[in-house]
C-alpha positions as CSV (number, residue, x, y, z in Angstrom):
1,M,81.7,99.7,92.9
2,S,81.2,103.1,91.4
3,K,78.4,105.5,92.2
4,S,75.9,107.1,89.7
5,G,72.7,109.1,89.8
6,F,70.8,112.0,88.4
7,I,70.6,115.5,89.8
8,A,67.9,117.9,88.6
9,I,68.8,121.6,88.8
10,V,65.7,123.6,89.3
11,G,64.6,127.1,90.2
12,R,62.9,130.3,89.0
13,P,64.1,132.0,85.8
14,N,67.5,133.6,86.2
15,A,68.4,131.9,89.4
16,G,71.8,130.8,88.0
17,K,71.1,127.2,87.1
18,S,73.0,127.2,83.8
19,T,76.0,129.1,85.3
20,L,76.2,126.5,88.1
21,L,76.2,123.6,85.7
22,N,78.9,125.1,83.5
23,S,81.0,125.8,86.5
24,V,80.7,122.3,87.9
25,L,81.5,120.7,84.5
26,G,84.2,123.2,83.6
27,A,82.7,123.5,80.2
28,K,79.9,125.5,78.6
29,V,77.0,123.2,77.9
30,S,74.2,125.7,78.7
31,I,74.0,129.2,77.3
32,V,74.0,132.0,79.8
33,T,72.7,135.6,79.3
34,P,71.5,138.3,81.7
35,K,67.9,137.8,80.4
36,A,65.5,135.5,82.2
37,Q,64.2,132.3,80.6
38,T,67.2,131.9,78.3
39,T,67.1,128.1,78.7
40,R,64.2,126.5,76.9
41,E,65.0,122.8,76.9
42,R,66.4,120.3,79.4
43,V,70.1,119.9,78.8
44,L,72.0,117.0,80.3
45,G,75.5,117.6,81.7
46,I,77.7,114.6,82.5
47,L,80.3,114.6,85.3
48,T,82.6,111.6,85.4
49,E,85.1,111.4,88.3
50,K,86.9,108.6,90.1
51,Q,83.8,108.1,92.4
52,G,81.5,107.5,89.5
53,Q,79.2,109.5,87.3
54,I,76.6,112.2,87.9
55,V,74.2,113.2,85.2
56,F,72.8,116.7,85.7
57,I,69.6,117.9,84.2
58,D,69.6,121.7,83.6
59,T,66.0,122.9,83.3
60,P,64.2,126.0,82.1
61,G,63.1,128.5,84.8
62,I,59.9,127.4,86.6
63,H,57.1,130.0,86.4
64,R,53.4,130.2,85.9
65,A,52.6,129.5,82.3
66,K,49.5,129.8,80.1
67,E,48.5,126.5,78.4
68,G,49.5,125.8,74.9
69,G,52.6,127.9,74.2
70,I,56.3,127.9,74.5
71,N,56.2,128.7,78.2
72,A,54.0,125.7,78.9
73,F,56.6,123.6,77.1
74,M,59.4,125.1,79.3
75,V,57.6,124.4,82.6
76,N,56.8,120.8,81.5
77,E,60.5,120.3,80.8
78,A,61.2,121.2,84.4
79,R,58.3,119.0,85.6
80,E,59.5,115.9,83.7
81,A,63.0,116.4,85.1
82,L,61.6,116.0,88.6
83,E,59.9,112.7,87.9
84,S,62.7,110.5,89.2
85,P,66.0,112.3,90.1
86,T,68.3,110.9,92.7
87,L,68.7,114.4,94.1
88,V,67.5,118.0,93.4
89,W,69.6,121.2,93.5
90,Y,67.1,123.9,94.2
91,L,68.6,127.3,93.3
92,V,67.2,130.4,94.8
93,D,68.1,134.0,94.0
94,P,68.6,135.8,97.3
95,S,66.5,138.7,96.2
96,S,63.5,136.5,95.8
97,A,60.8,135.8,98.5
98,P,58.8,132.7,99.6
99,K,55.7,133.9,97.7
100,H,57.7,134.1,94.4
101,E,58.9,130.5,95.0
102,A,55.4,129.0,95.1
103,A,55.4,127.7,91.5
104,V,58.7,125.8,92.2
105,L,57.4,124.4,95.5
106,E,54.3,123.1,93.7
107,L,56.5,121.1,91.3
108,L,58.9,119.9,94.0
109,A,56.2,118.6,96.3
110,P,55.0,115.5,94.3
111,S,58.6,114.6,93.4
112,K,59.6,113.6,96.9
113,A,63.2,113.6,95.8
114,P,65.7,114.9,98.5
115,V,66.6,118.6,98.0
116,I,69.7,120.6,98.6
117,L,68.6,124.3,98.9
118,L,71.2,126.7,97.3
119,F,71.1,130.4,97.7
120,T,73.0,131.7,94.7
121,K,75.0,134.8,94.1
122,S,76.4,134.8,97.7
123,D,79.1,137.3,96.6
124,V,76.5,140.1,96.2
125,M,74.8,139.6,99.5
126,M,77.5,140.7,101.9
127,R,76.2,143.9,103.5
128,A,74.5,143.7,106.9
129,P,70.9,144.6,105.9
130,Q,71.0,142.2,103.0
131,K,72.5,139.4,105.1
132,A,69.7,139.9,107.7
133,A,67.0,139.8,105.1
134,L,68.5,136.7,103.5
135,E,68.7,134.9,106.8
136,R,64.9,135.6,107.4
137,F,64.2,134.4,103.8
138,Q,66.2,131.2,104.4
139,V,64.2,130.4,107.6
140,D,60.9,131.1,105.8
141,L,61.7,129.1,102.7
142,K,62.9,126.1,104.8
143,Q,59.5,126.2,106.6
144,A,57.7,126.4,103.3
145,L,59.5,123.3,102.1
146,A,58.7,121.5,105.4
147,D,55.0,122.5,105.1
148,K,54.9,120.9,101.6
149,G,56.6,117.7,102.8
150,I,59.7,118.3,100.6
151,P,62.7,116.5,102.1
152,L,65.5,119.0,102.7
153,V,69.1,117.5,102.9
154,E,71.0,120.8,103.5
155,S,71.0,124.5,102.8
156,F,73.9,126.8,102.1
157,R,75.0,129.7,100.0
158,I,77.1,129.5,96.8
159,S,78.6,131.6,94.1
160,A,79.1,129.7,90.9
161,R,81.0,132.6,89.3
162,R,83.5,132.7,92.1
163,N,83.5,128.9,92.6
164,E,82.4,129.4,96.3
165,G,80.7,126.5,98.0
166,L,80.9,124.2,94.9
167,K,83.4,121.8,96.5
168,Q,81.2,121.3,99.5
169,L,78.1,121.0,97.3
170,L,79.7,118.2,95.2
171,A,81.0,116.3,98.2
172,L,77.6,116.3,99.8
173,S,76.0,115.2,96.5
174,W,78.4,112.3,96.0
175,E,77.4,111.1,99.4
176,R,73.8,110.9,98.3
177,M,74.6,108.9,95.1
178,P,73.9,105.2,95.2
179,E,76.1,102.5,93.8
180,G,75.6,102.0,90.1
181,P,77.1,101.7,86.7
182,F,78.0,104.6,84.3
183,Y,75.0,105.8,82.2
184,Y,77.5,107.1,79.6
185,P,80.6,104.9,79.1
186,D,82.7,107.6,77.3
187,E,84.4,109.3,80.3
188,E,85.1,112.4,78.1
189,Q,81.5,112.9,77.2
190,I,79.9,116.0,78.9
191,S,76.4,116.0,77.4
192,D,73.9,113.8,75.5
193,R,73.1,116.5,73.0
194,P,74.5,116.5,69.4
195,V,76.8,119.2,68.1
196,R,74.0,120.7,66.0
197,F,72.0,121.4,69.1
198,F,74.9,123.4,70.7
199,V,75.5,125.2,67.4
200,A,71.9,126.4,67.4
201,E,72.2,127.4,71.0
202,K,75.3,129.5,70.3
203,V,73.3,131.4,67.7
204,R,70.4,131.8,70.1
205,E,72.6,133.1,72.8
206,Q,73.9,135.9,70.6
207,L,70.3,136.8,69.8
208,F,69.7,137.4,73.5
209,L,72.9,139.4,73.8
210,H,72.5,141.6,70.7
211,L,68.7,142.2,70.5
212,G,66.3,144.2,72.7
213,Q,64.5,142.9,75.8
214,E,61.6,141.1,74.2
215,L,62.6,140.2,70.7
216,P,64.9,137.1,71.5
217,Y,61.9,135.3,73.0
218,S,60.2,135.4,69.6
219,C,63.3,133.8,67.9
220,A,64.0,130.2,67.3
221,V,67.1,128.8,65.5
222,E,67.0,125.9,63.0
223,I,70.1,124.3,61.7
224,E,69.4,123.5,58.0
225,S,72.8,122.0,57.2
226,F,76.0,121.0,59.0
227,E,78.9,119.8,57.0
228,E,82.0,118.7,58.8
229,P,85.5,119.1,57.2
230,G,86.7,116.4,54.9
231,G,88.6,116.1,51.6
232,D,89.2,119.5,50.2
233,K,86.9,121.1,52.8
234,K,89.0,122.8,55.6
235,L,86.2,124.1,57.7
236,T,82.8,123.2,59.1
237,R,80.1,124.8,57.0
238,I,76.8,125.6,58.8
239,E,73.6,127.1,57.4
240,A,71.0,128.2,59.9
241,V,67.6,129.9,59.9
242,I,66.4,132.4,62.6
243,H,62.6,132.1,62.8
244,V,60.7,135.1,64.0
245,E,56.9,135.6,64.6
246,R,56.2,138.7,62.6
247,E,57.5,140.5,59.5
248,S,58.4,143.6,61.6
249,Q,60.7,141.4,63.7
250,K,62.6,140.2,60.7
251,G,63.8,143.7,59.9
252,M,64.9,144.2,63.5
253,V,67.0,141.0,63.5
254,I,68.6,141.9,60.1
255,G,69.2,145.5,61.0
256,K,70.0,148.5,58.8
257,G,72.0,147.4,55.9
258,G,72.3,143.9,57.4
259,Q,74.5,145.2,60.2
260,K,72.7,143.5,63.1
261,I,72.6,140.0,61.7
262,K,76.3,140.5,60.7
263,E,77.2,141.2,64.3
264,I,75.2,138.3,65.6
265,G,76.8,136.0,63.0
266,Q,80.3,137.0,63.8
267,A,79.8,136.6,67.6
268,A,78.1,133.3,67.1
269,R,80.7,132.0,64.8
270,A,83.5,132.8,67.3
271,E,81.6,130.9,70.0
272,I,81.0,127.9,67.6
273,E,84.7,127.8,66.6
274,R,85.7,127.7,70.3
275,F,83.2,124.9,70.9
276,I,84.2,122.7,67.9
277,E,87.8,123.6,68.2
278,G,88.2,124.5,64.5
279,P,87.3,127.1,61.8
280,A,83.7,127.4,60.7
281,F,81.5,129.2,58.1
282,L,78.1,130.3,59.5
283,G,75.4,131.4,57.1
284,L,72.3,133.0,58.7
285,R,68.9,133.8,57.2
286,V,65.8,135.2,58.8
287,K,62.3,133.8,58.1
288,V,58.9,134.5,59.5
289,L,57.0,131.6,61.1
290,K,53.8,133.4,62.1
291,D,53.1,133.2,65.9
292,W,55.2,130.2,66.3
293,T,55.5,130.5,70.1
294,R,51.7,130.0,70.4
295,N,51.1,127.5,67.5
296,A,51.3,123.8,68.4
297,E,52.3,122.8,64.9
298,A,54.9,125.5,64.5
299,L,56.3,124.6,67.9
300,K,56.6,121.0,66.9
301,K,58.5,122.0,63.8
302,M,61.0,123.8,66.0
303,G,61.3,120.7,68.2
304,Y,59.2,121.9,71.1
305,H,56.6,119.2,71.7
306,L,53.9,120.5,74.0
307,P,52.7,118.4,76.9
308,E,49.4,116.6,76.6
309,K,46.4,118.5,78.0
310,G,46.0,118.0,81.7
311,K,49.7,117.5,82.3
312,N,50.6,121.2,82.5
313,A,48.1,122.4,84.9
């Protein structure tokens, strides 16, 4: 009998959740940038091996969010991922501290799912003073988990970029998976999301990489049309809209003489072509959707459905 189960990957913004998922799957299903809160929605990653199938839930970074906006949506995505997982991978940046992890602990406590505590970026914490501080932090955080009644399976350090600790992590995780059937029968499938979702994410990733610190958080990407090759058509033709919140932001995304949006489009198209394994045309336009990150109807148009009142306390 094969094994199967769900693993929720949680942690604060920029803890390395998406990098870890991509490393485990050997494929890029979650976008990664140096900026915090790049991930907005839950993304499922599917690992099928001879033992069985693990479905990973990559979540947005957990933080304190005001009610009614895009940040409330992101925190609720993480909360819902913790409703019934088989196991939780709790990622912690070694430069954090117990007080900064309070919001994560609050979401983990009612879940009662067993937790593997993972201190990420172990390759940058090698000097003696840093190692001593990290060891103190580990002890304090384990105690905080115990105080909240959160069941801890194991704790160790990993580096997803260097593939350090991942073999041990997967072996331990397989041990915790119960017997069960595959959730996704196609053994080659690595995510539940459609191609259009990943295309939009490739564009959004380049917005984070090519624009200033704050502007990408005001951008959303909508795929207006996606035409696959067929007949006389030799390439995939994609038309996308980048929505911003204010008129002044529109000019910043387009850039002088259209140079900025050209750079974004070229970089995104290259990533899309790698993903779909074929040539593509990518058309980009920029439109203003006023204050969309704080407007419930605009958020719904972008596919971000806010939690019901009382659920995102």
